[in-house]
TIVOTI-601739 format. One record per atom (N, C-alpha, C): x, y, z. Coordinates in steps of 0.02 Angstrom, whole numbers, padded with zeros to 5 digits, always signed. Example, Ala and Ser with C-alpha at 12.3 -4.5 7.8 and 13.67 -1.06 7.14 Angstrom:
BEGIN
+00660-00284+00390+00615-00225+00390+00660-00165+00390+00642-00112+00354+00684-00053+00357+00645+00002+00394
# end
This chain:
BEGIN
+00023-00051-00011-00002-00019+00021+00036+00047-00015+00104+00058+00059+00153+00079+00071+00167+00138-00033+00181+00100-00030+00246+00086-00127+00216+00132-00147+00146+00114-00164+00060+00116-00223+00056+00208-00212+00057+00201-00128+00038+00286-00113+00121+00336-00148+00186+00305-00160+00218+00333-00171+00218+00353-00230+00182+00289-00269+00191+00311-00342+00126+00375-00362+00073+00360-00319+00044+00413-00331+00080+00453-00330+00120+00484-00279+00136+00545-00253+00189+00585-00313+00213+00529-00349+00266+00526-00390+00213+00551-00478+00173+00527-00478+00139+00551-00539+00101+00602-00517+00077+00630-00457+00024+00703-00465+00093+00736-00469+00156+00720-00435+00215+00778-00427+00224+00796-00483+00241+00772-00529+00312+00751-00616+00253+00732-00634+00182+00725-00644+00144+00731-00702+00118+00821-00700+00103+00850-00672+00093+00915-00661+00152+00950-00721+00211+00920-00712+00283+00963-00754+00282+00915-00844+00225+00885-00834+00241+00852-00876+00230+00912-00990+00194+00954-00943+00212+01013-00998+00250+01044-00988+00287+01072-00940+00352+01109-00934+00399+01109-00987+00401+01067-01038+00470+01082-01057+00507+01152-01078+00572+01124-01106+00595+01204-01107+00548+01230-01183+00539+01297-01179+00509+01341-01230+00584+01404-01264+00518+01470-01269+00571+01495-01324+00605+01547-01276+00570+01569-01213+00588+01608-01145+00608+01535-01136+00651+01610-01083+00678+01528-01027+00673+01584-00932+00640+01521-00931+00608+01557-00862+00648+01514-00779+00643+01555-00731+00705+01533-00682+00651+01472-00678+00693+01404-00635+00632+01358-00604+00628+01361-00555+00548+01330-00547+00521+01335-00467+00531+01321-00415+00507+01290-00347+00541+01211-00323+00461+01215-00282+00426+01154-00299+00368+01116-00303+00354+01097-00218+00310+01062-00209+00324+01057-00108+00360+01002-00112+00368+00973-00031+00399+00916-00032+00373+00845-00012+00381+00801-00039+00336+00757-00054+00374+00691+00022+00345+00677+00091+00381+00601+00117+00382+00553+00041+00421+00495+00067+00435+00472+00024+00456+00388+00072+00398+00327+00096+00422+00289+00135+00394+00319+00194+00450+00254+00247+00398+00297+00286+00461+00294+00350+00486+00297+00429+00528+00274+00461+00595+00236+00427+00654+00271+00435+00728+00250+00427+00686+00226+00344+00659+00248+00295+00672+00219+00241+00731+00292+00197+00762+00271+00163+00819+00327+00126+00799+00315+00037+00789+00346+00030+00795+00353-00034+00830+00393-00090+00832+00381-00161+00873+00439-00214+00825+00403-00269+00838+00436-00308+00800+00442-00372+00849+00452-00440+00859+00403-00485+00946+00437-00566+00845+00410-00614+00875+00451-00650+00847+00423-00718+00932+00428-00785+00898+00370-00793+00966+00370-00851+00938+00388-00954+00861+00393-00965+00849+00418-01016+00753+00463-00984+00721+00474-01015+00687+00522-01027+00604+00484-00974+00602+00397-01008+00571+00370-00994+00603+00298-00932+00671+00314-00913+00677+00241-00893+00709+00295-00833+00680+00284-00778+00711+00321-00698+00684+00277-00656+00747+00278-00567+00715+00220-00516+00733+00254-00483+00694+00223-00412+00689+00254-00356+00739+00175-00305+00812+00227-00277+00842+00156-00231+00816+00155-00172+00796+00124-00101+00802+00106-00079+00816+00078-00007+00837+00093+00037+00869+00089+00117+00827+00087+00164+00816+00018+00197+00805+00019+00266+00834+00005+00297+00840+00041+00373+00885+00003+00403+00833+00018+00499+00866-00030+00511+00851-00037+00588+00891-00039+00624+00897+00016+00672+00941+00016+00723+00959-00006+00759+00981-00053+00811+00955-00092+00900+01045-00094+00900+01050-00083+00980+01126-00096+01002+01120-00194+01044+01168-00210+01024+01204-00252+01044+01265-00257+01070+01270-00259+01156+01326-00261+01204+01368-00181+01185+01316-00118+01160+01355-00076+01194+01382-00046+01115+01368-00103+01055+01391-00057+00994+01328-00055+00955+01320-00009+00941+01252+00004+00888+01284-00021+00811+01214-00067+00781+01217-00115+00722+01150-00091+00704+01139-00111+00616+01068-00124+00603+01076-00167+00544+00989-00171+00547+00988-00224+00485+00932-00189+00408+00993-00222+00370+00995-00192+00314+00934-00214+00276+00873-00154+00259+00847-00193+00188+00852-00144+00125+00880-00177+00069+00885-00155+00000+00833-00168-00059+00794-00098-00083+00762-00124-00122+00777-00051-00164+00759-00097-00273+00749-00057-00308+00657-00044-00353+00625+00029-00385+00579+00017-00390+00588+00059-00466+00550+00020-00504+00580+00041-00574+00519+00097-00552+00531+00156-00607+00454+00213-00618+00479+00200-00681+00431+00223-00715+00402+00219-00796+00363+00279-00825+00361+00307-00879+00329+00381-00882+00307+00356-00912+00247+00397-00923+00163+00352-00951+00103+00416-00970+00078+00461-01004+00047+00489-01015+00047+00530-00967+00115+00571-00988+00179+00609-00965+00149+00629-00888+00144+00555-00867+00170+00575-00788+00195+00508-00772+00244+00496-00698+00299+00425-00683+00252+00388-00641+00275+00328-00659+00226+00288-00651+00261+00209-00607+00262+00179-00523+00288+00148-00495+00289+00096-00493+00336+00056-00511+00335-00017-00538+00321-00059-00458+00309-00145-00475+00314-00149-00380+00403-00177-00397+00400-00159-00301+00486-00150-00293+00485-00222-00299+00582-00212-00299+00641-00264-00285+00668-00272-00237+00686-00353-00195+00733-00318-00138+00781-00344-00190+00855-00336-00154+00925-00354-00160+00951-00410-00119+00979-00454-00152+01015-00491-00094+01073-00474-00066+01069-00456+00016+01110-00426+00047+01153-00494+00070+01201-00512+00053+01247-00570+00082+01238-00576+00173+01276-00626+00193+01244-00625+00280+01286-00614+00338+01358-00627+00319+01401-00632+00330+01423-00552+00395+01423-00568+00447+01472-00513+00506+01388-00456+00491+01402-00440+00572+01379-00387+00564+01377-00318+00552+01318-00300+00529+01339-00225+00494+01320-00176+00549+01403-00141+00537+01361-00074+00592+01368-00018+00573+01369-00009+00489+01372+00061+00458+01321+00041+00399+01324+00057+00343+01266+00081+00308+01264+00126+00268+01314+00136+00214+01284+00216+00150+01208+00203+00116+01171+00240+00119+01143+00228+00070+01126+00203+00006+01123+00174-00019+01113+00104-00099+01105+00162-00155+01138+00160-00217+01132+00200-00278+01144+00156-00332+01134+00178-00371+01138+00115-00420+01132+00143-00501+01142+00144-00545+01146+00147-00599+01113+00087-00666+01048+00124-00689+01027+00065-00764+01030+00115-00829+01047+00042-00895+01072+00093-00942+00997+00113-00986+01007+00158-01040+00931+00162-01061+00886+00150-01062+00924+00095-01107+00867+00015-01121+00863-00015-01049+00867-00015-01014+00833-00047-00951+00871-00124-00944+00888-00130-00995+00915-00201-00997+00961-00222-00944+00999-00175-00908+01046-00205-00852+01044-00136-00815+01065-00195-00761+01068-00109-00669+01109-00117-00618+01144-00086-00599+01193-00130-00564+01184-00058-00506+01175-00107-00451+01208-00041-00370+01258-00070-00301+01250-00005-00285+01296-00046-00228+01294-00008-00160+01303-00027-00113+01314-00014-00055+01366-00024+00019+01381+00025+00030+01441+00022+00101+01403+00001+00157+01431-00044+00198+01437-00080+00239+01512-00076+00269+01484-00068+00329+01566-00085+00381+01532-00163+00447+01587-00224+00410+01556-00257+00472+01614-00260+00537+01582-00295+00574+01601-00310+00626+01611-00425+00620+01638-00429+00604+01678-00504+00613+01692-00520+00675+01663-00576+00707+01703-00613+00740+01750-00635+00764+01793-00634+00683+01868-00664+00678+01908-00614+00695+01881-00563+00645+01915-00475+00650+01870-00443+00658+01937-00361+00644+01915-00311+00688+01871-00253+00629+01878-00213+00621+01787-00186+00593+01820-00180+00528+01771-00180+00472+01808-00173+00399+01760-00138+00356+01779-00154+00303+01738-00069+00228+01721-00141+00217+01663-00156+00175+01666-00217+00132+01596-00201+00081+01614-00153+00026+01559-00132-00002+01521-00181-00060+01452-00187-00051+01430-00253-00092+01407-00211-00157+01396-00272-00185+01386-00218-00260+01315-00299-00299+01285-00266-00323+01219-00302-00361+01221-00292-00427+01193-00321-00488+01189-00343-00530+01087-00365-00553+01061-00318-00608+01006-00356-00606+00999-00343-00687+00957-00407-00706+00965-00415-00805+00910-00467-00772+00871-00476-00845+00818-00533-00832+00772-00519-00777+00735-00467-00741+00707-00453-00715+00730-00485-00607+00798-00526-00630+00823-00500-00567+00868-00505-00526+00880-00493-00472+00946-00449-00445+00990-00503-00407+01052-00520-00405+01124-00575-00382+01161-00529-00374+01186-00530-00288+01270-00507-00305+01303-00516-00347+01356-00477-00361+01404-00462-00416+01472-00483-00337+01523-00508-00385+01612-00486-00338+01644-00438-00373+01663-00400-00341+01699-00366-00326+01746-00344-00387+01780-00306-00413+01859-00338-00452+01898-00350-00400+01987-00360-00437+02035-00341-00380+02008-00373-00313+01992-00450-00315+01974-00482-00260+02036-00503-00191+02096-00483-00219+02143-00460-00185+02144-00437-00116+02115-00432-00027+02114-00368-00008+02123-00405+00042+02130-00352+00118+02112-00374+00170+02072-00372+00192+02067-00293+00200+02010-00250+00259+01970-00180+00232+01996-00171+00150+01926-00113+00158+01946-00172+00072+01869-00127+00052+01835-00141-00043+01787-00101-00055+01783-00064-00068+01726+00001-00085+01742+00035-00153+01676+00044-00170+01650+00061-00222+01626+00134-00217+01663+00173-00263+01638+00246-00279+01616+00279-00339+01599+00234-00385+01543+00245-00438+01538+00178-00472+01479+00189-00518+01419+00158-00552+01398+00169-00619+01417+00181-00659+01386+00191-00725+01363+00131-00788+01310+00105-00768+01289+00057-00844+01261+00088-00902+01318+00083-00936+01263+00099-01018+01230+00035-01082+01221+00000-01062+01220-00059-01109+01203-00146-01066+01179-00159-01109+01186-00270-01081+01231-00270-01060+01299-00262-01098+01344-00297-01092+01401-00247-01060+01388-00173-01034+01445-00128-01044+01418-00102-00941+01427-00123-00914+01450-00058-00851+01509-00062-00821+01545+00026-00806+01586+00013-00793+01595+00049-00705+01638+00044-00673+01634+00054-00591+01680+00084-00588+01706+00104-00537+01755+00150-00516+01775+00098-00414+01825+00104-00389+01837+00069-00346+01890+00083-00324+01923+00058-00257+01978+00035-00244+01972-00009-00178+02041-00022-00163+02048-00101-00122+02109-00094-00086+02120-00135-00034+02204-00149-00004+02201-00182-00015+02275-00208-00044+02262-00276-00070+02308-00319-00025+02325-00387-00015+02360-00429+00035+02411-00407+00068+02452-00375+00004+02525-00328+00029+02509-00251+00074+02446-00253+00059+02449-00172+00116+02463-00159+00052+02435-00135-00005+02461-00106-00048+02386-00056-00059+02366+00015-00073+02296+00037-00089+02308+00033-00157+02236+00025-00192+02217+00044-00275+02171+00060-00278+02167+00101-00313+02096+00147-00348+02101+00130-00439+02022+00106-00426+02043+00042-00495+01976+00075-00539+01985+00069-00631+01917+00065-00659+01907-00001-00671+01867-00021-00676+01855-00082-00732+01765-00103-00766+01770-00118-00825+01686-00172-00843+01674-00214-00850+01617-00220-00825+01574-00274-00834+01572-00290-00902+01562-00330-00945+01564-00355-00995+01526-00408-01011+01474-00421-00964+01406-00456-00955+01455-00545-00926+01500-00543-00930+01532-00641-00901+01583-00604-00837+01626-00543-00877+01660-00571-00812+01712-00490-00833+01741-00454-00748+01782-00386-00761+01818-00380-00795+01825-00328-00824+01912-00309-00848+01925-00242-00806+01974-00279-00772+02014-00184-00746+02039-00144-00795+02005-00103-00816+02051-00049-00882+02143-00002-00833+02111+00014-00787+02174+00068-00769+02163+00037-00695+02225+00043-00673+02263+00022-00567+02280+00083-00569+02266+00118-00475+02321+00161-00482+02326+00152-00413+02435+00155-00387+02441+00148-00337+02448+00193-00288+02421+00223-00259+02403+00293-00190+02415+00263-00117+02373+00356-00100+02353+00327-00018+02294+00291-00019+02274+00299+00071+02218+00266+00087+02161+00314+00053+02198+00393+00064+02138+00460+00019+02137+00442-00030+02167+00420-00078+02149+00416-00169+02094+00378-00199+02064+00392-00233+02027+00362-00267+02008+00403-00326+01944+00338-00350+01923+00378-00445+01845+00389-00427+01814+00460-00422+01757+00481-00401+01743+00525-00459+01678+00548-00444+01633+00564-00509+01629+00549-00582+01609+00458-00585+01639+00431-00634+01565+00436-00650+01538+00442-00729+01495+00455-00784+01492+00444-00840+01464+00405-00845+01471+00369-00926+01406+00400-00981+01445+00381-01051+01364+00399-01112+01364+00324-01130+01318+00327-01189+01285+00275-01205+01335+00253-01254+01370+00296-01283+01428+00287-01319+01503+00268-01283+01498+00255-01245+01547+00175-01206+01592+00237-01180+01558+00276-01148+01623+00334-01127+01614+00365-01083+01664+00387-01036+01656+00398-00945+01718+00432-00952+01689+00483-00901+01749+00533-00867+01739+00511-00797+01804+00495-00743+01828+00509-00710+01873+00527-00670+01872+00581-00610+01925+00597-00573+01941+00593-00506+02022+00570-00515+02049+00551-00480+02083+00608-00439+02076+00578-00346+02092+00629-00312+02158+00597-00264+02187+00622-00287+02245+00607-00240+02250+00616-00154+02207+00672-00128+02200+00711-00064+02229+00762-00070+02296+00767-00105+02320+00833-00093+02323+00896-00145+02302+00895-00197+02297+00927-00222+02234+00919-00289+02192+00992-00278+02110+00984-00305+02101+01030-00358+02157+01072-00358+02124+01127-00425+02149+01068-00504+02114+01126-00563+02141+01118-00599+02161+01160-00628+02237+01150-00666+02278+01081-00719+02301+01033-00667+02295+01031-00610+02346+00969-00580+02291+00921-00552+02252+00943-00542+02233+00830-00514+02211+00806-00579+02201+00734-00583+02214+00707-00630+02129+00679-00662+02134+00662-00712+02051+00699-00723+02067+00621-00783+02021+00562-00804+02043+00500-00819+01973+00500-00881+02019+00469-00959+01970+00474-00979+01946+00379-01011+01865+00375-01037+01870+00292-01039+01844+00283-01099+01862+00256-01168+01829+00230-01228+01835+00156-01231+01786+00143-01222+01771+00086-01238+01818+00049-01182+01876+00002-01193+01926-00007-01147+01998+00038-01174+01986+00086-01180+02052+00120-01168+02035+00164-01109+02101+00174-01069+02116+00248-01012+02138+00266-01039+02126+00355-01024+02198+00423-01029+02175+00450-01001+02243+00482-00992+02249+00523-00917+02220+00597-00976+02182+00629-00935+02207+00714-00971+02242+00745-00937+02290+00779-00984+02339+00833-00953+02304+00890-01005+02255+00938-00951+02219+00981-00939+02279+01035-00930+02291+01101-01002+02342+01130-00967+02310+01176-00936+02350+01253-00920+02326+01315-00896+02270+01347-00918+02293+01349-00996+02238+01384-01003+02192+01363-01052+02167+01305-01019+02083+01286-01021+02058+01289-00991+02116+01329-00907+02037+01301-00873+02035+01385-00851+02001+01455-00798+02013+01478-00797+02070+01455-00701+02094+01507-00701+02140+01477-00643+02127+01481-00574+02126+01429-00545+02115+01411-00477+02043+01376-00471+02015+01374-00521+01976+01298-00554+01953+01251-00513+01926+01218-00502+01913+01140-00458+01858+01094-00516+01868+01061-00515+01803+00998-00588+01773+00972-00528+01722+00995-00493+01677+00975-00438+01622+00925-00445+01601+00910-00529+01575+00852-00547+01543+00850-00652+01552+00772-00636+01526+00789-00707+01492+00724-00707+01431+00741-00801+01381+00720-00794+01419+00698-00895+01389+00606-00894+01390+00592-00969+01334+00542-00987+01278+00575-00950+01244+00514-00920+01203+00526-01044+01167+00567-01026+01153+00603-01108+01193+00653-01160+01225+00636-01129+01293+00671-01203+01339+00646-01213+01391+00693-01269+01451+00668-01292+01461+00721-01345+01506+00746-01313+01542+00741-01227+01513+00757-01181+01577+00750-01159+01505+00739-01067+01513+00830-01042+01473+00853-00994+01496+00904-00959+01520+00899-00895+01545+00948-00859+01600+00951-00801+01558+01048-00787+01575+01037-00725+01544+01069-00672+01594+01105-00647+01618+01130-00658+01701+01182-00615+01688+01273-00569+01713+01258-00509+01704+01292-00456+01769+01334-00436+01771+01396-00429+01831+01413-00432+01782+01485-00362+01857+01512-00346+01814+01548-00285+01808+01639-00316+01727+01653-00296+01721+01721-00340+01738+01758-00313+01778+01795-00306+01804+01854-00275+01772+01908-00216+01718+01857-00196+01667+01911-00178+01617+01856-00108+01699+01912-00047+01651+01831+00041+01668+01771+00019+01638+01743+00055+01647+01650+00079+01589+01645-00018+01581+01676-00056+01522+01617-00122+01592+01582-00182+01551+01527-00228+01566+01510-00256+01562+01548-00333+01621+01529-00397+01573+01562-00419+01582+01468-00487+01533+01483-00527+01530+01429-00554+01544+01406-00629+01547+01375-00674+01597+01359-00758+01539+01297-00761+01507+01306-00828+01486+01233-00857+01601+01228-00928+01569+01152-00928+01632+01159-00984+01617+01086-01016+01600+01077-01076+01630+01008-01112+01710+00986-01066+01708+00913-01081+01746+00882-01079+01760+00802-01130+01822+00760-01145+01827+00717-01179+01877+00681-01164+01893+00659-01194+01985+00606-01204+02018+00683-01239+02011+00744-01261+02046+00756-01307+02062+00837-01238+02012+00824-01189+02020+00865-01155+01977+00925-01142+01997+00976-01100+01937+01022-01096+01912+01082-01119+01865+01095-01151+01840+01151-01200+01794+01170-01183+01755+01234-01207+01685+01296-01207+01682+01298-01143+01730+01323-01097+01705+01351-01023+01665+01395-01048+01621+01394-01004+01566+01464-00988+01566+01498-00983+01531+01570-00969+01548+01636-00938+01542+01631-00874+01581+01635-00799+01549+01624-00729+01491+01639-00715+01462+01634-00668+01408+01637-00637+01444+01629-00555+01417+01681-00515+01441+01695-00453+01373+01727-00409+01307+01689-00398+01240+01712-00372+01268+01709-00287+01202+01736-00251+01215+01749-00199+01225+01666-00165+01244+01665-00109+01247+01646-00066+01272+01575-00100+01279+01555-00135+01328+01485-00167+01379+01435-00151+01391+01391-00111+01449+01382-00105+01458+01330-00101+01430+01276-00128+01454+01214-00162+01394+01124-00161+01421+01115-00233+01353+01110-00282+01357+01006-00227+01289+01008-00205+01277+00936-00179+01245+00875-00222+01245+00923-00322+01208+00868-00355+01197+00877-00389+01228+00843-00496+01200+00896-00540+01215+00858-00600+01156+00852-00633+01134+00807-00696+01137+00884-00757+01155+00847-00796+01149+00874-00870+01091+00839-00920+01043+00853-00960+00971+00808-00987+01021+00820-01059+01026+00893-01059+01077+00867-01140+01168+00926-01150+01181+00936-01180+01247+00977-01188+01224+01045-01198+01141+01066-01158+01136+01117-01153+01079+01146-01091+01101+01084-01060+01022+01093-01002+01049+01040-00930+01097+01096-00902+01110+01055-00835+01080+01081-00766+01073+01053-00718+01083+01085-00675+01102+01064-00593+01116+01112-00569+01147+01086-00506+01113+01137-00445+01125+01067-00377+01082+01081-00335+01158+01126-00265+01151+01163-00268+01185+01207-00237+01183+01204-00159+01208+01178-00111+01219+01199-00056+01251+01252-00016+01182+01310+00033+01232+01378+00052+01224+01395+00122+01232+01443+00152+01239+01441+00223+01210+01421+00269+01257+01373+00306+01191+01341+00366+01147+01361+00407+01086+01300+00424+01010+01320+00452+01030+01311+00509+01060+01320+00539+01053+01235+00630+01108+01175+00599+01087+01165+00630+01164+01078+00626+01134+01047+00543+01071+01035+00533+01100+00993+00484+01057+01044+00434+01001+01061+00397+00981+01085+00378+01006+01147+00344+01003+01174+00261+01066+01213+00236+01023+01249+00208+01014+01323+00156+00979+01347+00139+01000+01307+00047+00967+01293+00031+00995+01243-00043+00964+01313-00138+00966+01328-00174+00990+01333-00246+00976+01295-00287+00938+01286-00347+00944+01271-00382+00994+01330-00457+01019+01277-00497+01071+01327-00530+01074+01273-00597+01070+01331-00655+01010+01289-00715+01062+01347-00749+01088+01310-00818+01134+01300-00878+01078+01325-00902+01049+01334-00958+01007+01340-01011+01013+01359-01088+01045+01333-01122+01029+01363-01218+01094+01418-01182+01165+01422-01137+01218+01448-01122+01205+01520-01106+01162+01504-01040+01104+01556-01013+01118+01528-00907+01134+01548-00866+01116+01545-00804+01035+01552-00784+01036+01527-00740+00989+01543-00702+01000+01535-00633+00962+01559-00573+00971+01533-00520+00901+01527-00482+00879+01477-00443+00802+01478-00396+00806+01504-00364+00760+01527-00323+00758+01536-00251+00757+01496-00184+00791+01493-00156+00817+01449-00125+00756+01450-00048+00800+01380-00012+00717+01363+00035+00795+01314+00039+00770+01309+00145+00799+01295+00183+00801+01191+00183+00825+01163+00148+00835+01093+00138+00854+01040+00167+00863+00975+00215+00886+00951+00252+00934+00878+00199+00980+00872+00207+00998+00845+00184+01010+00794+00094+01010+00860+00055+00976+00845-00055+01034+00797-00054+01010+00750-00072+01084+00698-00131+01069+00697-00181+01033+00698-00211+01021+00698-00284+00959+00730-00344+00947+00731-00408+00936+00818-00454+00914+00745-00518+00889+00727-00540+00862+00719-00617+00833+00754-00664+00834+00755-00713+00771+00785-00761+00748+00751-00801+00687+00738-00834+00648+00699-00842+00639+00746-00925+00670+00800-00923+00651+00845-00990+00701+00908-00962+00708+00959-01016+00720+01031-00962+00643+01053-00955+00691+01096-00883+00642+01104-00850+00586+01101-00807+00598+01006-00813+00559+00945-00771+00609+00917-00717+00634+00960-00679+00656+00920-00638+00641+00908-00590+00689+00845-00520+00682+00836-00485+00702+00821-00408+00712+00859-00357+00762+00831-00317+00760+00791-00275+00785+00734-00226+00782+00710-00148+00845+00723-00128+00803+00704-00051+00841+00719+00022+00808+00671+00062+00885+00681+00114+00869+00607+00175+00903+00668+00219+00861+00644+00281+00854+00665+00323+00907+00627+00407+00946+00651+00418+00950+00575+00459+00939+00636+00539+00918+00598+00584+00905+00640+00647+00902+00584+00709+00913+00594+00768+00933+00533+00795+00863+00470+00777+00914+00430+00779+00853+00359+00759+00833+00347+00733+00811+00432+00699+00767+00406+00614+00785+00419+00570+00762+00401+00521+00791+00430+00421+00723+00433+00418+00701+00517+00359+00678+00538+00317+00709+00535+00242+00635+00536+00178+00651+00555+00140+00601+00595+00104+00626+00624+00079+00573+00691-00018+00585+00684-00027+00538+00698-00074+00568+00725-00168+00517+00783-00169+00554+00829-00183+00518+00872-00243+00523+00905-00323+00497+00942-00351+00476+00961-00409+00528+01046-00416+00553+01031-00476+00566+01104-00477+00550+01083-00561+00532+01129-00570+00502+01173-00634+00481+01205-00639+00483+01228-00723+00451+01296-00730+00427+01324-00763
# end
C-alpha cells in the first residue's frame, strides 16, 4: 500500500510538469512542495538514465544496540519508475539480496545506475562489518539486475584485506557497466581502479597505486561507452593539477588539462555524461566576493577541456550537492548555501540553459543528495534527513 502511495505522489508531482519543457523563453525553476517518501528509516534516491527510465533506490535501516555497539539490520529495494501519459508510474519493488556474513554496524545509501534501455542495472551499498574473527572492515556490496532479477556480483581485484569500496557505477548497455573502486591488497597496498563488466566478467581497465585517501570519483558514462572519472590523490584539488581520466570502450587516457584551458584556481566539482557526448563538467572557483563560489560549465572529452562558459556567482552559492545534465545545453546543479541549524541549509538550483545561467529561489532543505531531470524544465530533487534514531526522505519538483 505504501509503495503504491509513493507512485501516486510521483505521478501527481511530476505529471503536473508534463508540459513544462524547454520553450523559446527562459524561465527560472520554481520549487514544488516536498512530498515524503516511505516511512521511518527509509532512505530514497532517484535516478534517470533516459526520458522514460528512472529508478528509486531504497535503503531501510533498523538500528538496534547489542553489547553497547550500535548496528543496523539493512534491507535494500529497487523500484522501477516509468513514464506514461506525461506522468511517472512506480512499478513493483524488488528486493536486493544482501549477504549474511558479519554484523553490519553501518551503511551508506543504496546507489545505482541503469542502462537507458533498461536491460541492466547495477547498484552498490557501503557496509561496515564487525566480524567475530577480525576487526572492523569496510566491504561494499555490489548487485546486478538482468532479466528482472537481482544477484550479488563480486568486486574486481579480489585480493584485499580490510577494505573493498566502490566510489561510482555507470551502466550504458546490456554488456557494459563501468565501476570505480578501491581496495587494499593482501600486501597492504592501496589501489584505485576502473573496471568494465562485459556481461560475464570484470575487465580491469586502469589501476593507480596511491594513499588510503586516493580514489576515482565523479564517474559518469554515456551510451557511447565513453566515461570521465576524476582521480583525487588527497593533496591537490585544483585544475589543471588533479588527474582526470577518460574512458573510451576499453582504453583509458589520463587527460593533461593545460592551464590555458581553465580559469586559474578552478576545481572540477562534478561530471555528467549520461545524456551527451562529450561529457559536461561543473567547475568551481572562488568568486572574489566573500565566501561565495563561482561556477562554470565545460565540455570534457579525451581531447581535454573545451567550451568553458562564462562564470556565474550568485548569492549564497557555496558547494554543489548534485549535478545532472539532460543535454549539452541543459544542466542543473543543486547548490548548498549557508547553514541553518545543525543539519539543514539553504539550497538553490543553478540552471545552465542554452548558454544562459538561471538561479532558483532558495529554501531550507535537510540532506539533499540527488537531482534528476526527465526533460528540460522538469526536474526533481530527493533529500534524506538523518535525525536521532530516524531517517526520512522527500522528493520535490523543480519546474518552469
